[in-house]
C-alpha positions as CSV (number, residue, x, y, z in Angstrom):
1,F,18.3,2.6,16.3
2,K,22.0,2.4,17.3
3,R,20.8,2.2,20.9
4,F,17.8,-0.1,20.6
5,T,19.2,-2.9,18.4
6,N,17.0,-5.5,20.1
7,L,13.7,-4.1,18.7
8,T,11.3,-6.8,17.7
9,S,8.4,-4.7,16.5
10,L,8.1,-1.4,14.7
11,N,4.9,0.5,14.1
12,L,5.0,3.3,11.5
13,N,1.2,3.6,11.3
14,G,0.2,6.9,9.8
15,F,3.7,8.0,8.8
16,R,2.2,10.0,5.9
17,N,5.2,11.5,4.1
18,N,5.9,8.7,1.6
19,L,9.2,10.1,0.4
20,N,10.5,10.3,4.0
21,L,9.2,6.8,4.7
22,N,11.2,5.3,1.8
23,K,14.2,7.1,3.2
24,L,13.5,6.0,6.7
25,L,13.3,2.3,5.7
26,Y,16.5,2.7,3.8
27,E,18.2,4.3,6.8
28,M,16.9,1.5,9.1
29,S,18.5,-1.1,6.9
30,R,21.9,0.3,7.9
31,F,21.4,-0.8,11.5
32,P,21.8,-4.3,12.9
33,L,18.1,-4.9,13.8
34,Q,18.5,-8.6,13.6
35,Q,15.6,-9.3,16.0
36,L,13.0,-7.3,14.2
37,T,10.1,-9.5,13.3
38,S,7.1,-7.2,12.9
39,L,6.6,-4.1,10.7
40,N,3.4,-2.0,10.4
41,I,3.2,0.6,7.7
42,T,-0.6,1.1,7.7
43,Y,-2.2,4.3,6.5
44,Q,0.4,5.4,4.0
45,L,-0.1,7.6,1.0
46,T,1.5,5.1,-1.3
47,F,3.2,1.7,-1.0
48,P,6.9,2.4,-0.2
49,A,8.4,-0.2,-2.6
50,N,11.9,1.2,-2.8
51,G,12.3,1.5,0.9
52,L,11.0,-2.0,1.6
53,R,13.3,-3.5,-1.0
54,A,16.3,-1.8,0.7
55,F,15.0,-2.8,4.1
56,S,14.6,-6.4,3.2
57,Q,18.2,-6.8,1.8
58,K,19.6,-6.2,5.3
59,I,16.8,-7.1,7.7
60,T,15.8,-10.7,6.9
61,T,14.0,-11.7,10.1
62,L,10.6,-10.2,9.4
63,T,7.7,-12.6,10.0
64,S,4.8,-10.1,10.2
65,L,4.0,-7.3,7.7
66,T,1.0,-5.0,7.9
67,C,0.4,-2.6,5.0
68,S,-3.3,-2.0,5.1
69,N,-5.3,1.2,4.2
70,I,-3.0,2.6,1.6
71,S,-4.9,5.8,1.3
72,S,-4.5,6.4,-2.5
73,H,-5.4,2.7,-3.1
74,E,-2.2,2.2,-5.0
75,L,-1.2,-1.3,-3.9
76,N,-0.4,-2.6,-7.4
77,P,0.0,-6.2,-8.6
78,S,3.7,-5.6,-8.9
79,D,3.9,-4.8,-5.1
80,L,2.6,-8.3,-4.4
81,F,5.6,-9.8,-6.3
82,L,7.9,-7.5,-4.3
83,I,6.5,-8.8,-1.0
84,A,6.9,-12.3,-2.2
85,E,10.5,-11.7,-3.3
86,C,11.6,-9.7,-0.3
87,F,9.9,-11.3,2.7
88,P,9.8,-15.1,2.2
89,L,9.6,-15.8,6.0
90,L,6.3,-14.0,6.6
91,E,3.9,-15.9,8.8
92,E,1.4,-13.0,9.0
93,L,0.3,-10.6,6.2
94,N,-2.3,-7.9,6.3
95,L,-3.2,-6.2,3.0
96,S,-6.7,-5.1,3.9
97,C,-8.2,-2.0,2.4
98,S,-5.2,-1.4,0.2
99,S,-6.5,-1.2,-3.4
100,G,-9.4,0.4,-5.1
101,C,-8.7,-1.5,-8.4
102,K,-11.7,-3.3,-9.8
103,N,-9.6,-5.3,-12.3
104,Y,-9.5,-8.4,-10.1
105,T,-7.9,-10.6,-12.7
106,S,-4.8,-8.4,-12.7
107,Y,-4.0,-9.5,-9.1
108,V,-4.3,-13.3,-9.7
109,D,-0.7,-13.8,-10.6
110,G,0.5,-11.6,-7.7
111,V,-1.6,-13.6,-5.2
112,E,-0.3,-16.8,-6.6
113,A,3.3,-15.6,-6.3
114,L,2.6,-14.8,-2.7
115,S,1.1,-18.2,-2.0
116,L,4.1,-20.0,-3.5
117,A,6.7,-17.8,-1.9
118,L,5.3,-17.5,1.6
119,I,5.5,-21.1,2.6
120,K,5.3,-20.3,6.3
121,L,2.2,-18.1,6.1
122,R,-0.2,-18.8,8.9
123,K,-2.5,-15.7,9.0
124,V,-3.7,-13.4,6.2
125,N,-6.2,-10.5,6.2
126,L,-7.5,-9.6,2.7
127,S,-10.6,-7.7,3.6
128,R,-11.6,-5.2,0.9
129,F,-8.8,-6.5,-1.3
130,P,-9.3,-7.4,-5.0
131,I,-9.3,-11.1,-4.5
132,N,-11.5,-13.4,-6.6
133,N,-12.3,-17.1,-6.5
134,Q,-9.1,-18.1,-8.5
135,S,-6.8,-16.1,-6.2
136,L,-8.5,-17.6,-3.2
137,F,-8.0,-21.1,-4.5
138,H,-4.2,-20.4,-5.1
139,L,-4.0,-19.0,-1.5
140,L,-5.6,-21.9,0.2
141,N,-4.2,-24.6,-2.0
142,N,-0.5,-23.4,-1.9
143,C,-0.2,-22.1,1.7
144,R,0.0,-25.5,3.5
145,Y,0.3,-24.0,7.0
146,L,-2.4,-21.4,6.7
147,E,-4.5,-21.3,9.9
148,E,-6.5,-18.0,9.8
149,V,-8.1,-16.2,6.9
150,I,-10.0,-12.9,7.1
151,M,-11.9,-11.8,4.0
152,L,-14.5,-9.2,4.8
153,W,-16.2,-7.3,2.0
154,C,-14.5,-9.2,-0.8
155,D,-17.2,-8.7,-3.5
156,E,-15.7,-11.2,-6.1
157,I,-15.7,-14.2,-3.8
158,T,-18.8,-16.3,-4.3
159,S,-20.2,-19.0,-2.0
160,L,-19.3,-21.8,-4.5
161,G,-15.7,-20.3,-4.8
162,L,-15.3,-20.3,-1.1
163,V,-16.6,-23.8,-0.7
164,S,-14.4,-25.1,-3.4
165,A,-11.3,-23.5,-2.0
166,L,-12.0,-24.9,1.5
167,R,-11.8,-28.5,0.4
168,D,-8.9,-30.5,1.7
169,K,-7.6,-27.6,3.9
170,P,-7.1,-29.4,7.3
171,T,-4.8,-26.7,8.8
172,L,-7.4,-23.9,8.6
173,R,-8.7,-23.1,12.1
174,S,-10.3,-19.7,11.8
175,L,-12.3,-18.1,8.9
176,S,-14.0,-14.7,8.9
177,F,-15.8,-13.7,5.7
178,S,-18.7,-11.7,4.4
179,F,-20.4,-11.3,1.0
180,V,-21.2,-7.9,-0.5
181,N,-23.7,-9.7,-2.7
182,H,-26.6,-10.3,-0.3
183,H,-28.1,-12.8,-2.6
184,E,-25.2,-15.2,-2.1
185,M,-26.4,-18.4,-0.4
186,F,-24.6,-21.5,0.7
187,R,-25.9,-25.0,0.1
188,T,-25.7,-26.5,3.6
189,S,-24.5,-29.9,2.4
190,Q,-21.6,-28.3,0.5
191,L,-20.5,-26.2,3.5
192,I,-20.7,-29.0,5.9
193,D,-18.7,-31.3,3.6
194,S,-16.0,-28.6,3.1
195,L,-15.7,-27.7,6.8
196,G,-15.7,-31.4,7.7
197,R,-12.2,-31.6,6.3
198,S,-10.9,-28.9,8.6
199,S,-10.6,-28.5,12.3
200,F,-12.1,-25.1,12.8
201,D,-12.0,-23.3,16.2
202,E,-13.8,-20.3,14.8
203,I,-16.0,-19.4,11.9
204,C,-17.3,-15.9,11.6
205,P,-19.7,-15.3,8.6
206,Q,-20.7,-11.7,8.5
207,T,-23.4,-12.0,5.8
208,L,-24.6,-15.5,5.4
209,H,-28.1,-16.6,4.2
210,W,-29.1,-20.2,4.7
211,P,-31.5,-21.8,2.3
């Protein structure tokens, strides 16, 4: 890190010793990595909260954070508040497959905190994340520059919740989604009305049944 101070991206995918990862992130914060914009900590045993907090205090340039597939499914609501507090400049955030919790309401405040703090957010991946209709509404309503949303296998998102959240979202250009509940169905008129307010380049429904 002393030698490569111009690093812009760091991939720690699969660094499975969480104690050492916290220490590594702390040690990294001691170096002048002022051009680092992307950090990937996918496939970790637990969320390295202490390391990320220390990292963010010295490295303030991060615009992309990937922390998907936390293997013990221990991404807690409090971790969302930490991300919101520590990385306000994020434009891309990937939290996919990072929680096995079924108490979806406990994550609503955390998602809202993210949506209010990350004012530059353009792309988010919440596939297999405990997001419900209320959290989705906060996300799409508060993130004014959001362009791309990926929500595959989010079993608490309903068709009506999705349609409601999509209203008055002109910046959204790409939407990928699927329903775990195969009985979910869109009303064509509602979908067209919602999408008519946005300039989509790409829509990728994975499980969509038309009446």
